[in-house]
C-alpha positions as CSV (number, residue, x, y, z in Angstrom):
1,M,0.0,-0.1,-0.1
2,L,2.8,2.1,1.0
3,I,4.5,1.5,-2.8
4,S,1.2,2.0,-4.7
5,L,0.8,5.8,-2.8
6,F,4.1,6.7,-3.6
7,S,6.3,4.7,-6.0
8,V,4.4,6.5,-8.9
9,S,6.3,10.4,-9.0
10,L,9.6,8.7,-7.2
11,C,10.1,5.7,-9.1
12,A,10.0,7.5,-12.8
13,Q,12.8,9.8,-11.1
14,V,14.8,7.6,-9.9
15,G,13.9,4.3,-10.2
16,I,12.0,1.3,-8.6
17,N,15.1,-0.7,-7.4
18,S,16.9,2.8,-6.3
19,F,13.7,3.6,-4.6
20,L,13.3,0.7,-2.7
21,K,16.9,0.0,-1.6
22,L,17.2,0.4,1.9
23,S,18.8,3.9,3.5
24,D,22.4,3.5,5.2
25,S,21.6,6.4,7.8
26,I,18.5,8.3,8.7
27,N,17.1,9.5,5.5
28,K,13.9,12.5,6.9
29,T,12.2,12.4,3.9
30,R,11.8,8.8,3.6
31,K,11.0,9.1,7.8
32,N,8.2,11.6,6.5
33,T,6.7,9.5,3.8
34,V,6.5,6.5,6.0
35,L,5.1,8.7,9.1
36,I,2.4,10.1,7.1
37,A,1.8,7.3,4.8
38,E,1.1,4.7,7.9
39,I,-0.9,7.2,9.7
40,G,-3.1,8.0,6.4
41,L,-3.3,4.1,6.2
42,A,-4.5,3.5,9.8
43,T,-7.1,5.8,9.9
44,T,-8.3,5.2,6.7
45,A,-8.6,1.3,7.9
46,L,-10.3,1.9,11.2
47,V,-13.0,4.2,9.3
48,G,-13.4,1.0,7.1
49,L,-13.4,-1.0,9.9
50,N,-16.2,0.8,11.5
51,Q,-18.3,1.0,8.5
52,L,-17.6,-3.3,8.2
53,W,-17.8,-3.9,11.7
54,Y,-19.6,-1.7,13.9
55,K,-22.2,0.9,12.3
56,D,-25.1,-1.6,12.5
57,Y,-24.6,-1.8,16.0
58,P,-25.9,0.5,19.2
59,R,-23.3,2.1,21.3
60,S,-22.9,2.2,24.9
61,D,-20.7,3.5,27.6
62,F,-17.0,2.3,27.4
63,H,-17.4,-1.4,29.0
64,F,-14.9,-4.7,29.3
65,I,-16.0,-8.3,29.2
66,N,-14.9,-11.9,29.1
67,D,-14.7,-13.5,25.7
68,N,-12.5,-15.8,26.1
69,S,-14.6,-19.0,25.4
70,E,-15.6,-18.3,22.2
71,W,-15.5,-18.9,18.7
72,L,-12.3,-21.6,19.8
73,Q,-10.3,-18.5,20.7
74,M,-10.1,-18.2,16.7
75,D,-10.5,-14.8,17.3
76,K,-7.2,-14.2,19.9
77,L,-5.4,-15.8,17.4
78,G,-6.6,-12.8,14.9
79,H,-5.1,-10.0,17.4
80,F,-2.0,-12.6,17.7
81,Y,-1.3,-12.2,14.0
82,S,-2.2,-8.5,13.5
83,A,-0.1,-7.5,15.8
84,Y,2.8,-9.3,15.1
85,H,2.7,-7.9,11.2
86,L,1.8,-4.5,12.4
87,N,4.8,-4.7,14.0
88,R,7.0,-6.2,11.0
89,I,5.4,-3.9,8.9
90,G,6.3,-0.4,11.5
91,S,9.9,-1.7,11.9
92,E,10.5,-2.7,8.3
93,T,9.6,0.6,6.6
94,M,11.5,2.2,9.1
95,N,14.8,0.3,8.1
96,W,13.8,1.4,4.7
97,A,14.0,5.0,6.3
98,G,17.3,4.0,7.7
99,A,16.0,4.2,11.5
100,S,18.3,1.9,13.5
101,K,17.4,-0.9,15.1
102,K,16.2,0.2,18.2
103,Q,13.9,3.1,16.4
104,Q,12.5,0.2,14.0
105,W,11.0,-1.5,17.2
106,V,9.7,1.0,19.2
107,Y,7.5,2.4,15.8
108,G,6.6,-0.7,14.9
109,S,5.4,-1.5,18.6
110,A,4.0,1.8,18.8
111,L,1.9,1.4,15.7
112,S,0.9,-2.3,16.2
113,L,-0.7,-1.3,19.9
114,G,-1.9,2.0,19.0
115,F,-3.8,0.6,15.7
116,L,-5.1,-2.4,17.8
117,T,-5.8,-0.6,20.9
118,T,-8.1,1.8,19.2
119,V,-9.8,-1.1,17.6
120,E,-10.4,-2.1,21.5
121,I,-11.5,0.8,22.3
122,F,-14.2,0.6,19.5
123,D,-15.2,-2.9,21.2
124,G,-15.6,-1.1,24.7
125,F,-18.2,1.6,23.4
126,S,-20.3,-1.3,21.2
127,E,-23.2,-2.5,22.7
128,K,-22.9,-5.8,21.5
129,W,-19.0,-6.3,22.0
130,G,-16.6,-4.6,24.5
131,A,-13.0,-4.3,25.8
132,S,-11.7,-7.6,26.3
133,P,-8.8,-9.0,28.1
134,G,-8.1,-11.7,25.9
135,D,-7.4,-9.2,22.8
136,I,-4.8,-7.1,24.7
137,I,-2.9,-10.0,26.0
138,A,-3.6,-11.4,22.1
139,N,-2.1,-7.8,21.5
140,L,0.8,-8.0,23.2
141,S,2.2,-11.3,22.5
142,G,2.1,-10.9,18.7
143,T,4.0,-7.3,19.2
144,G,6.5,-9.5,21.9
145,L,7.2,-12.2,19.3
146,Y,8.4,-9.6,16.8
147,V,10.4,-7.9,19.0
148,S,12.0,-11.2,21.0
149,Q,13.0,-12.6,18.1
150,E,15.0,-9.4,16.7
151,L,16.4,-9.6,20.1
152,L,17.6,-13.1,20.4
153,W,18.3,-14.0,17.2
154,K,18.6,-10.5,15.0
155,E,16.0,-12.3,12.4
156,Q,12.5,-13.7,12.2
157,R,12.7,-17.9,12.4
158,I,8.9,-18.0,13.4
159,V,6.3,-16.1,11.1
160,P,2.8,-16.7,12.1
161,K,1.0,-16.5,8.9
162,F,-2.9,-16.9,7.3
163,S,-4.9,-18.9,4.7
164,F,-8.5,-18.9,4.4
165,H,-11.5,-20.8,2.3
166,T,-15.0,-20.6,2.2
167,T,-17.3,-22.2,4.0
168,Q,-21.0,-23.3,4.5
169,Y,-21.4,-21.6,7.5
170,A,-21.4,-18.0,6.2
171,A,-24.8,-18.6,4.7
172,M,-26.1,-19.7,8.2
173,R,-25.7,-16.2,9.4
174,P,-24.2,-14.1,7.0
175,D,-25.0,-10.7,9.2
176,V,-22.3,-12.2,11.9
177,L,-20.2,-14.4,9.6
178,G,-20.2,-12.3,6.1
179,A,-22.7,-12.0,3.3
180,S,-19.7,-10.9,0.5
181,F,-16.2,-12.6,0.9
182,Q,-14.2,-9.4,1.8
183,E,-16.4,-9.8,5.1
184,Q,-15.9,-13.4,4.9
185,I,-12.3,-12.9,5.3
186,L,-12.3,-10.9,8.6
187,K,-15.8,-12.6,10.0
188,D,-16.1,-16.3,9.1
189,Y,-13.9,-18.1,11.3
190,N,-14.7,-21.6,10.6
191,G,-12.8,-20.4,7.4
192,Q,-9.7,-19.4,8.6
193,T,-6.9,-21.1,9.6
194,Y,-3.5,-20.1,11.5
195,W,-0.2,-20.7,10.8
196,L,3.7,-20.9,13.0
197,S,5.8,-21.1,10.1
198,V,9.3,-22.3,11.6
199,N,12.1,-21.6,8.7
200,L,14.1,-24.8,9.9
201,H,17.5,-23.6,8.2
202,S,17.6,-21.0,11.0
203,F,17.8,-23.5,13.6
204,F,20.3,-25.8,11.5
205,K,22.7,-23.4,9.8
206,N,25.3,-25.7,9.0
207,S,22.6,-27.9,7.5
208,K,21.3,-28.2,3.7
209,I,18.0,-27.4,4.0
210,P,16.9,-24.8,1.6
211,K,17.0,-21.3,3.5
212,W,13.4,-21.1,2.3
213,F,12.2,-24.1,3.3
214,N,9.4,-24.2,6.5
215,L,7.5,-26.2,8.6
216,A,3.8,-24.7,9.3
217,L,2.0,-25.8,12.4
218,G,-1.9,-24.8,12.1
219,Y,-5.1,-24.0,14.0
220,G,-8.4,-23.8,12.9
221,G,-12.0,-24.9,14.0
222,E,-15.4,-25.4,12.1
223,G,-19.0,-25.6,13.2
224,M,-18.8,-21.7,14.6
225,V,-21.9,-20.3,13.6
226,F,-22.2,-18.7,17.3
227,G,-19.4,-17.9,19.6
228,E,-20.3,-20.6,22.0
229,D,-22.3,-23.7,21.8
230,F,-25.7,-23.7,19.6
231,A,-27.9,-25.0,22.4
232,S,-28.8,-21.8,23.9
233,N,-29.0,-20.3,20.6
234,D,-30.8,-21.6,18.0
235,P,-31.7,-25.4,19.0
236,N,-32.4,-26.3,15.0
237,L,-29.0,-26.1,14.4
238,S,-27.3,-28.3,17.6
239,Y,-26.6,-30.8,14.9
240,I,-23.5,-28.8,14.0
241,K,-20.7,-29.9,16.1
242,R,-17.8,-27.5,16.6
243,K,-14.5,-28.7,17.2
244,R,-10.7,-27.7,16.8
245,Q,-8.9,-28.6,14.1
246,F,-4.9,-28.7,14.3
247,Y,-2.4,-29.3,11.0
248,L,0.9,-29.9,9.9
249,S,2.0,-28.3,6.2
250,F,5.1,-27.3,4.4
251,D,5.7,-23.8,3.5
252,A,7.9,-21.3,2.4
253,D,10.0,-17.6,3.9
254,L,9.9,-15.6,0.8
255,T,12.1,-13.0,2.2
256,K,15.0,-16.0,2.2
257,I,14.6,-16.4,-1.4
258,E,17.8,-14.7,-2.6
259,T,17.6,-11.8,-5.1
260,K,19.4,-8.5,-6.5
261,S,15.8,-7.1,-7.1
262,H,14.9,-4.5,-4.5
263,F,11.4,-5.4,-6.0
264,L,11.6,-8.8,-5.6
265,K,12.6,-8.3,-1.8
266,T,9.4,-5.8,-1.4
267,L,6.8,-8.0,-2.7
268,F,8.3,-10.9,-0.8
269,S,8.0,-9.2,2.3
270,I,4.8,-8.1,1.9
271,V,2.8,-11.3,0.8
272,N,5.1,-13.6,3.3
273,N,2.2,-13.0,5.5
274,L,-0.2,-16.2,3.6
275,K,0.7,-19.8,4.4
276,I,1.4,-20.8,0.8
277,P,-1.1,-24.0,-1.0
278,A,0.6,-27.7,0.1
279,P,0.2,-30.8,1.1
280,T,-1.4,-30.7,4.7
281,V,-2.4,-32.9,7.4
282,K,-5.3,-32.4,9.7
283,L,-5.8,-33.5,13.0
284,G,-9.0,-33.3,14.0
285,S,-10.6,-32.6,18.0
286,D,-12.5,-35.7,17.4
287,R,-9.2,-38.0,16.4
288,D,-10.3,-38.2,12.6
289,V,-6.8,-38.0,10.2
290,D,-7.3,-35.7,6.6
291,F,-4.7,-35.7,3.9
292,Y,-5.2,-32.5,2.1
293,G,-2.9,-32.4,-2.1
294,C,-3.4,-28.8,-1.8
295,Y,-5.0,-26.7,1.8
296,F,-5.4,-23.4,1.7
């Protein structure tokens, strides 16, 4: 999104590779560009989220709720995933501007926690929801995963990733699970899978494992038409069984692919938050095992 806003005019003058090349020292023009762009994008995202998620529900006084038992904790993983990648984006854009490592981490953490805390405030003033301590812990954990790996290893060896497929459940409650594909990506937890993608070469430096090769551990669920069980909500849907699902699959860390092209490096970094389709083994909470030749 940053590239789409600023690259057209700048790339015409200096070329895309020069534009995307990291600065060796702090570049005030780039720093200001990052700050203005990300404040604008964050504001736009919050306005869009308000229209998509909150506008049809009444407001209330600010309040907290305990929703840790809902949606098989898929919403908490969403917060964890978002916090990590907002931190990563903030840190990497400040790296492009030539900021020090400490400045990158501080800015990335501020972007991540600032944005998600604002979302939590939206929840707190919504009559239907409420600010969630569980969400706040997930936000802190996602931010902590990024910063701790930088401090410990000076690289990201474990990356949260996301995949999504449409499901039959959205049609049962489109007002909650999404009426369109765009809404379902955000709202239909049945089609979401969250992964921890582990780069094996980073842990076994002297091995012949390709630098980009990852092993991915995934978590998902199905049968979630309501936040909790159906019995107290709609007995007609009590035949649907809610169950957790665990996945083991292959993946790729695209940022480990060697290239001299700064454009490709940037592109790989942008899409590295998504799990690539690959052969996958699924283990359900009812101990059933399934194999997918290509799961996403």
